[in-house]
C-alpha positions in Angstrom: 0.0 0.0 0.0 1.5 3.3 -1.5 1.3 6.2 1.6 0.6 9.1 0.4 2.5 12.8 1.5 1.6 14.4 4.5 0.6 17.4 2.5 -0.3 19.9 5.8 2.8 19.1 6.9 5.0 20.1 3.7 3.4 23.2 3.8 3.9 24.2 7.4 7.3 23.4 6.7 7.4 25.9 3.8 5.6 28.5 5.7 8.1 28.1 8.7 11.0 28.7 5.9 9.7 32.0 4.9 8.9 33.5 8.4 12.5 32.5 9.3 14.1 33.5 6.0 12.1 37.0 5.9 13.3 37.2 9.4 16.4 36.8 9.2 17.3 38.7 6.1 15.4 41.9 7.7 18.4 41.0 10.6 21.2 40.4 8.5 20.9 42.2 5.3 21.1 38.6 3.5 19.1 39.1 0.5 17.8 36.7 -2.0 19.8 35.3 -5.1 19.1 36.6 -7.9 19.0 40.7 -6.8 19.2 42.1 -9.9 18.0 45.8 -11.5 19.7 49.2 -12.0 18.9 51.0 -9.0 18.3 54.9 -8.8 18.1 57.4 -6.1 15.6 59.7 -5.8 15.5 62.6 -3.5 12.9 64.6 -2.8 13.3 67.6 -2.1 16.5 67.7 -3.6 16.9 71.4 -2.2 16.1 71.9 1.3 17.1 73.8 4.6 18.7 72.2 7.6 17.0 70.3 9.6 14.4 69.5 6.9 13.1 66.0 6.2 14.7 64.7 3.2 13.4 61.6 1.9 15.3 59.1 -0.2 13.7 56.7 -2.1 15.6 53.9 -4.2 13.8 52.3 -7.5 14.8 49.5 -10.4 15.7 46.8 -8.2 13.9 43.1 -8.7 14.8 40.1 -6.2 16.2 41.9 -3.9 14.1 41.4 -0.5 16.6 41.4 2.1 19.1 43.4 0.7 20.8 45.8 2.0 20.8 49.5 1.3 23.3 52.3 2.4 23.2 55.7 1.7 27.1 57.3 1.5 27.7 61.0 1.0 31.3 62.5 -0.4 31.8 60.1 -3.5 29.7 58.8 -5.9 32.1 55.3 -5.5 30.4 54.3 -2.1 33.5 55.3 0.1 32.2 58.1 2.0 30.1 58.4 5.5 27.1 56.6 5.8 24.0 59.1 5.6 21.7 56.0 6.5 21.2 52.4 5.8 18.0 50.0 5.6 17.1 46.5 4.9 14.3 46.5 1.2 10.9 44.8 3.1 9.9 43.8 -1.0 11.4 42.5 -3.7 11.8 45.8 -5.6 13.3 47.3 -2.4 10.8 50.7 -3.8 10.6 52.2 -0.3 11.0 55.2 1.3 14.0 56.0 4.3 14.0 59.6 5.3 17.2 61.3 6.6 18.0 65.2 7.8 21.0 67.0 7.1 22.4 70.2 9.7 24.3 72.0 7.6 24.6 74.2 4.6 25.9 72.8 0.9 25.9 71.2 -1.8 25.8 67.5 -1.1 26.5 64.3 -3.3 24.4 61.0 -1.7 24.6 57.7 -2.8 22.8 54.6 -2.9 25.3 51.4 -2.3 23.5 48.4 -3.5 26.3 45.5 -3.0 23.4 43.3 -5.6 25.8 39.9 -5.5 27.2 40.4 -1.8 30.4 40.0 -2.8 31.6 43.0 -0.9 32.4 45.1 -4.0 30.5 47.7 -5.7 31.6 47.2 -9.5 28.6 45.6 -11.0 26.0 48.2 -13.5 23.6 49.4 -11.5 25.1 49.2 -7.5 25.7 52.6 -7.3 23.3 55.4 -8.2 24.5 59.3 -7.1 21.8 62.3 -7.1 23.0 65.9 -5.6 21.4 67.5 -2.5 20.9 71.2 -1.9 21.0 72.2 1.6 20.7 75.7 2.3 20.4 78.1 5.4 18.5 81.1 4.6 15.5 83.2 5.6 12.4 83.0 3.5 9.6 85.9 3.4 5.8 85.3 3.0 3.2 87.5 2.5 0.4 85.9 5.2 -2.5 87.7 4.3 -4.5 91.0 3.1 -7.8 91.4 5.4 -9.5 94.6 6.7 -10.9 95.3 9.9 -14.8 95.9 7.9 -15.8 95.0 4.5 -14.8 98.7 2.6 -17.4 100.5 1.5 -17.8 104.1 -0.7 -16.8 107.3 2.1 -16.1 104.7 5.1 -12.9 104.8 7.1 -11.0 100.8 7.2 -8.0 100.0 8.5 -5.8 97.4 5.8 -4.4 94.4 7.8 -1.6 92.8 7.0 1.1 90.0 8.2 3.9 88.8 7.2 6.5 86.1 8.6 9.4 84.6 7.8 9.2 80.8 7.6 12.8 80.4 7.0 15.4 78.8 9.8 17.8 82.1 9.7 16.4 85.4 10.6 16.7 89.1 9.3 17.5 92.7 10.6 15.8 94.0 8.3 13.3 94.0 4.9 11.5 96.1 3.3 8.2 96.1 2.1 5.9 97.7 -0.2 1.8 98.3 0.3 0.1 99.5 -2.9 -3.8 100.0 -3.9 -3.9 100.4 -7.6 -6.9 100.8 -9.4 -7.1 100.8 -13.6 -6.5 103.9 -15.6 -7.4 102.8 -18.8 -5.4 100.1 -19.7 -2.8 101.3 -17.3 -2.7 100.4 -13.5 -2.3 103.6 -11.4 -1.3 103.6 -7.4 -3.5 105.5 -5.6 -1.9 104.9 -2.2 1.1 103.6 -1.8 3.8 103.0 2.0 7.0 101.4 1.9 8.2 99.9 5.3 11.7 99.6 5.6 14.2 97.4 7.7 11.0 95.4 9.1 13.0 92.9 11.6 11.9 89.6 10.7 13.6 86.4 12.7 13.4 83.1 11.7 9.7 82.2 12.5 8.2 85.6 13.5 5.3 87.2 12.0 4.9 90.7 12.2 1.6 92.9 11.3 2.0 95.7 9.4 1.2 99.2 10.9 -1.2 100.3 8.3 -3.0 103.5 8.6 -6.7 104.3 8.7 -7.6 105.1 4.8 -11.0 105.9 2.3 -11.8 104.9 -0.6 -14.4 105.7 -3.2 -16.4 103.3 -5.7 -14.0 102.0 -7.4 -12.7 98.2 -8.7 -9.6 98.4 -7.2 -6.3 95.8 -6.6 -4.2 95.8 -3.1 -0.9 94.0 -3.7 1.7 93.2 -1.2 5.5 92.8 -1.5 8.5 92.0 1.0 12.2 92.1 -0.4 11.1 93.8 -3.9 14.0 94.8 -4.6 15.3 91.3 -4.5 18.3 92.7 -2.5 17.9 89.3 -0.1 18.6 86.1 -1.1 15.9 83.5 0.4 15.5 80.1 0.0 12.1 80.4 -2.1 11.9 84.1 -4.3 8.4 82.7 -5.0 6.0 83.7 -2.0 7.1 87.4 -2.1 4.1 88.9 -3.8 0.2 88.7 -2.7 -1.9 90.7 -4.2 -5.9 90.4 -4.7 -9.1 92.6 -5.8 -11.5 94.9 -4.2 -14.2 95.9 -5.1 -15.8 98.8 -2.9 -19.6 99.7 -3.6 
């Protein structure tokens, strides 16, 4: 009489073997045989302020469950200082890790993947390099333009404008221009303007501009606020220095 194989026992052994392999590879960096592909390192964002989070993702690999990924700086030959290391928890290694840099400069970051575990990183696709720029700059921003009451024909109101510095470096003085404009045919005509010189804006500071009471007659207006309008100070982001909105007075 032929004895049938014990199928449940075989299945149990296979499951236990897979769990052991996953745990062992996750702890040691032992990768499955046949890890292949060309690693591609992506850093997001590629320009940050000091101590802001940087997301690193390596893609382009396959069959690399348990493979160790090492991020190094200073050389595309993987002989620089270690920035971060982690173990692939999926075959394509397409997962993310976060690191920080506390010194402003331009870095060369390389993802090092010893796909065949031979101790060398000379095979194609085992190294991928990206450039990271870390800055320590102010970042001026127009937060809001509001009014003490809804502006109406012949009624006085106060413009309420706040500006801030969302960067990591402060400024002892930045110029701010407040304007009210109206259309004069095809052109814009300034009906009111005030310039604030040397507004002190330390890092993370919010400042309310001291604007006087004003009165407008009926019409369509544009209220415009510009900070560092002569573009004198280098910032982390130069695209948030102007805010304008339409104002309808009836």
